[in-house]
C-alpha positions in Angstrom: 0.0 0.0 0.0 1.3 3.4 -1.0 0.7 6.2 1.6 0.2 9.7 0.4 2.1 12.7 1.8 -0.9 13.2 4.0 -3.0 10.6 6.0 -5.8 11.0 8.4 -7.1 8.6 11.0 -10.8 7.9 10.4 -13.3 5.9 12.5 -17.0 6.0 12.4 -17.1 6.2 16.3 -20.7 5.9 16.8 -22.0 4.9 13.3 -22.6 8.6 12.4 -19.5 10.2 11.1 -18.3 7.8 8.3 -20.1 9.5 5.4 -18.9 13.0 6.4 -15.3 11.8 6.9 -15.1 10.1 3.6 -16.7 13.2 1.8 -13.9 15.3 3.4 -11.4 12.9 1.7 -13.2 13.3 -1.6 -13.4 17.1 -1.3 -9.7 17.3 -0.5 -9.0 15.1 -3.7 -11.2 17.5 -5.8 -9.1 20.4 -4.3 -5.9 18.6 -5.5 -4.8 17.2 -2.1 -4.2 13.5 -1.9 -5.0 12.0 1.6 -4.8 8.4 2.5 -7.6 7.5 4.9 -6.5 5.2 7.8 -9.2 3.3 9.6 -8.9 3.8 13.4 -11.3 2.6 16.0 -10.4 1.9 19.5 -11.4 -1.2 21.6 -13.8 1.0 23.7 -15.5 2.2 20.6 -16.0 -1.4 19.3 -17.5 -2.4 22.5 -19.9 0.6 22.6 -21.3 -0.1 19.1 -21.0 -3.9 19.3 -18.5 -4.4 16.5 -15.1 -6.3 16.5 -11.9 -5.6 14.8 -11.0 -7.6 11.7 -8.0 -9.8 12.5 
């Protein structure tokens, strides 16, 4: 995987922010800025929303 100069940690903490976070990446691309999204969700967040990390 090739990382761009910029990366940003994303995580749909409570199943509400994912769409807006990805739209920000698209908006940046349209403005000429390449950003690599990096998924980031803590164990606590997984427990709150009832998900599990992929291993």
